[in-house]
C-alpha positions as CSV (number, residue, x, y, z in Angstrom):
1,M,0.0,0.1,0.0
2,S,1.3,3.6,-1.1
3,P,2.2,6.1,1.7
4,V,-0.8,8.2,0.4
5,S,-3.2,5.2,1.2
6,L,-1.7,4.7,4.5
7,I,-2.0,8.4,5.4
8,A,-5.5,8.6,4.2
9,R,-6.5,5.4,5.8
10,D,-5.1,6.5,9.2
11,E,-6.8,9.9,8.9
12,L,-10.1,8.3,8.3
13,H,-9.6,5.8,11.4
14,M,-9.0,8.5,13.8
15,M,-12.1,10.3,12.5
16,A,-14.2,7.1,12.9
17,R,-12.9,7.1,16.6
18,N,-14.2,10.6,17.2
19,R,-17.8,9.9,18.4
20,V,-18.8,13.9,17.8
21,A,-17.3,13.4,14.0
22,M,-19.5,10.4,13.4
23,I,-22.6,11.8,15.1
24,G,-22.2,15.1,12.8
25,I,-21.7,13.1,9.7
26,G,-24.9,10.8,10.5
27,L,-27.0,14.1,11.2
28,L,-25.9,15.8,8.0
29,L,-26.7,12.7,6.0
30,L,-30.2,12.6,7.8
31,L,-30.9,16.3,7.5
32,T,-29.9,16.4,3.9
33,M,-32.3,13.3,3.1
34,V,-35.0,15.1,5.1
35,A,-34.1,18.5,3.0
36,V,-34.4,16.5,-0.3
37,V,-37.8,15.1,0.4
38,S,-39.4,18.2,2.2
39,A,-38.4,20.3,-0.6
40,W,-39.7,18.2,-3.1
41,A,-43.0,18.1,-1.4
42,H,-43.2,21.8,-0.7
43,Q,-42.3,22.3,-4.6
44,R,-45.3,20.1,-5.4
45,G,-47.6,21.7,-3.0
46,I,-46.6,25.6,-4.2
47,A,-47.1,24.3,-7.7
48,E,-50.6,22.8,-7.1
49,L,-51.5,26.1,-5.3
50,R,-50.3,28.3,-7.9
51,N,-52.2,26.3,-10.5
52,R,-55.5,26.5,-8.4
53,H,-55.3,30.2,-7.6
54,A,-54.5,30.9,-11.4
55,H,-57.4,28.8,-12.4
56,V,-59.7,30.8,-9.9
57,A,-58.4,34.1,-11.2
58,E,-58.9,33.0,-14.9
59,T,-62.4,32.1,-14.0
60,A,-63.3,35.2,-12.4
61,F,-62.0,37.4,-15.2
62,D,-63.8,35.5,-17.5
63,A,-67.1,35.4,-15.4
64,Q,-67.5,39.5,-15.7
65,P,-70.2,40.6,-16.9
66,D,-70.5,42.8,-20.3
67,R,-68.2,46.1,-19.6
68,H,-66.5,48.6,-21.5
69,P,-63.1,47.3,-22.7
70,H,-61.4,50.3,-20.7
71,R,-63.4,49.3,-17.3
72,M,-62.4,45.7,-18.3
73,V,-58.4,46.6,-18.2
74,H,-58.8,48.3,-14.9
75,Y,-60.6,45.3,-13.1
76,G,-57.1,43.5,-13.8
77,T,-56.2,39.8,-13.0
78,F,-53.5,37.7,-11.2
79,I,-50.6,35.9,-12.9
80,F,-48.8,33.1,-11.3
81,R,-45.1,32.3,-12.2
82,P,-44.8,28.7,-12.7
83,L,-42.0,26.8,-10.7
84,G,-39.1,25.5,-12.6
85,P,-37.8,21.8,-12.3
86,L,-34.7,22.9,-10.1
87,A,-37.0,24.7,-7.6
88,A,-37.1,21.8,-5.3
89,F,-33.4,22.0,-5.3
90,D,-32.8,25.5,-5.1
91,P,-35.6,28.1,-5.1
92,G,-33.0,30.8,-5.7
93,V,-34.7,34.1,-5.0
94,D,-37.9,33.1,-5.2
95,A,-38.8,34.0,-1.7
96,F,-37.5,37.6,-2.3
97,T,-39.0,38.2,-5.8
98,G,-42.5,36.6,-4.9
99,S,-44.6,34.4,-7.1
100,S,-47.4,36.4,-8.5
101,M,-48.5,40.0,-9.9
102,F,-51.5,41.8,-10.5
103,L,-51.8,43.1,-14.2
104,E,-53.7,46.3,-14.4
105,G,-54.0,48.7,-17.1
106,H,-51.8,51.9,-17.1
107,R,-50.4,50.7,-14.0
108,Q,-46.9,48.6,-13.2
109,N,-47.4,46.7,-10.4
110,T,-44.5,44.5,-8.3
111,A,-44.4,41.0,-7.4
112,N,-46.5,39.9,-4.4
113,F,-46.7,37.1,-2.0
114,G,-42.9,36.6,-1.5
115,D,-42.1,34.5,1.5
116,V,-39.5,36.7,3.0
117,R,-42.7,39.4,3.6
118,Q,-44.7,36.9,5.2
119,S,-42.6,34.9,7.4
120,S,-39.9,35.1,10.2
121,L,-36.5,36.8,9.5
122,L,-34.9,33.2,9.8
123,I,-35.9,32.7,6.2
124,R,-33.5,35.3,5.3
125,F,-30.7,32.9,6.6
126,G,-31.8,30.3,4.0
127,Q,-34.5,27.5,3.5
128,M,-34.0,23.8,4.5
129,T,-33.1,22.7,0.7
130,P,-30.4,20.5,-0.7
131,A,-28.7,23.4,-2.2
132,F,-28.5,24.8,1.3
133,M,-27.0,21.8,2.8
134,L,-24.4,21.8,0.1
135,Q,-23.6,25.6,0.3
136,V,-23.5,26.2,4.1
137,V,-23.8,22.9,6.4
138,V,-21.4,20.6,4.2
139,P,-18.4,23.1,4.2
140,L,-19.0,23.8,7.9
141,L,-18.8,20.2,8.9
142,L,-15.7,19.8,6.7
143,I,-14.0,22.7,8.5
144,F,-14.5,21.1,12.0
145,L,-13.4,17.7,10.5
146,G,-10.3,18.7,8.8
147,Y,-9.1,22.2,10.4
148,G,-6.5,20.3,12.3
149,A,-5.2,17.7,9.5
150,L,-2.1,19.0,9.1
151,A,-1.7,21.8,11.7
152,R,-2.2,18.8,14.3
153,E,0.9,16.9,12.7
154,T,2.9,20.0,13.1
155,E,1.9,20.6,16.7
156,R,2.5,17.0,18.0
157,G,5.8,16.8,15.9
158,T,4.5,13.6,14.0
159,L,5.0,15.5,10.8
160,R,8.8,15.6,11.2
161,M,8.9,12.1,12.0
162,L,6.8,11.0,8.9
163,L,9.5,13.1,6.9
164,L,12.5,11.2,8.5
165,Q,11.0,8.0,7.7
166,G,11.3,8.8,3.9
167,V,7.7,10.1,3.5
168,R,7.5,13.2,1.1
169,R,5.5,16.2,2.2
170,R,3.3,16.0,-0.9
171,Q,2.3,12.6,-0.2
172,V,1.3,13.5,3.6
173,V,-0.8,16.4,2.0
174,A,-2.4,14.1,-0.8
175,G,-3.3,11.4,1.9
176,K,-5.1,14.0,4.2
177,L,-6.6,15.6,0.9
178,L,-8.0,11.9,0.1
179,A,-9.5,11.4,3.1
180,L,-11.0,14.6,3.6
181,G,-12.2,14.6,0.0
182,L,-14.0,11.1,0.6
183,L,-15.9,12.6,3.6
184,A,-16.8,15.6,1.3
185,L,-17.9,12.9,-1.4
186,I,-20.3,10.9,1.5
187,A,-21.4,14.3,3.1
188,G,-22.6,15.6,-0.6
189,A,-24.0,12.5,-2.0
190,P,-27.4,12.4,-0.6
191,A,-28.1,16.0,-2.1
192,I,-26.3,15.2,-5.6
193,I,-28.7,12.0,-6.0
194,G,-31.5,14.1,-5.3
195,L,-30.6,16.5,-7.9
196,V,-29.8,13.9,-10.4
197,A,-33.3,12.3,-9.6
198,M,-35.0,15.6,-10.4
199,T,-34.2,14.9,-13.8
200,E,-37.1,12.7,-14.1
201,Q,-39.4,15.6,-13.8
202,P,-41.4,16.8,-16.7
203,G,-39.6,19.6,-18.7
204,A,-36.3,19.1,-16.8
205,L,-33.1,19.1,-18.7
206,A,-30.6,16.5,-17.9
207,L,-27.3,18.3,-19.2
208,P,-27.9,21.5,-17.1
209,M,-28.6,19.4,-13.9
210,L,-25.6,17.2,-14.3
211,V,-23.7,20.6,-15.0
212,L,-24.8,21.9,-11.7
213,A,-23.9,18.6,-9.9
214,A,-20.4,18.9,-11.3
215,G,-20.4,22.6,-10.3
216,Y,-21.3,21.8,-6.8
217,A,-18.9,18.8,-6.5
218,A,-15.9,21.3,-7.6
219,Y,-17.4,23.8,-4.9
220,L,-16.8,21.0,-2.2
221,A,-13.2,20.2,-3.6
222,L,-12.5,23.7,-3.3
223,W,-13.4,23.8,0.2
224,T,-11.3,20.6,0.8
225,A,-8.2,22.0,-0.5
226,L,-8.7,25.3,1.1
227,I,-9.0,23.6,4.6
228,L,-5.8,21.8,3.9
229,L,-4.1,25.0,2.9
230,V,-5.1,26.8,5.9
231,S,-4.5,24.0,8.0
232,A,-0.7,23.7,6.7
233,S,-0.3,27.4,6.8
234,A,-1.5,27.8,10.6
235,G,0.9,27.1,13.1
236,R,-1.6,26.1,15.7
237,S,-5.0,23.9,15.0
238,R,-7.1,26.6,16.9
239,D,-5.8,29.2,14.6
240,A,-6.6,27.4,11.6
241,L,-10.1,26.8,12.9
242,L,-10.4,30.3,13.7
243,A,-9.4,31.4,10.2
244,L,-11.6,28.9,8.3
245,T,-14.7,30.1,10.5
246,L,-14.3,33.6,9.5
247,I,-13.5,32.4,5.6
248,W,-17.0,30.6,5.9
249,R,-18.6,33.5,7.7
250,V,-17.6,35.9,4.8
251,E,-18.4,33.7,2.1
252,R,-22.1,33.5,3.3
253,C,-22.1,37.3,3.7
254,H,-21.6,37.5,-0.1
């Protein structure tokens, strides 16, 4: 077995012995599966609600008595924006822009019924969707699991022992990267599988969804590399944790 594989296996064994890490991974997988199912059900419910209200608005508009065309225009009607196939995975700015608009002659109305205007301020932090899990929760879990991957070896002096035994520095980094990358793959797998499963929806295009899945995989790979870079640069594990948490917080602000 190569030194890279041995180092990766040792890192995974150490994480497996950490009860907090195992509980965190288990809870993350459970929350992601719940997010996939609940987002799917929520999207179907919202789509049915919009279709029902659109039918009611159209029926009410058509049932008007004979009127002058100008009065007919000012009577107005509601239109409802349909949900796209990817709304269950990531609703985007739908909660801020609203879902319907009232059309009336000589007036330019704004969108109505945005979730942010009708719900608590917690919705501004993010909805419980698979995309939210990949963008926010998974990177944070990777930070707490990998912040000391290389800094810990430096603090304990084990890195110098490995180098004296003939192991190259890049092999140590590659082994740690492999271990943390496998954890990122496990943590992100339920959400990516849910995204791929959405290609079965009517009107869904497989290629954009696969590109989106590849983009999220690259996003997690970037976080994995960043965590190890900061861990290698920091002199102590707590400094790496503080720096990575600050980066995560700044990234969320943007």
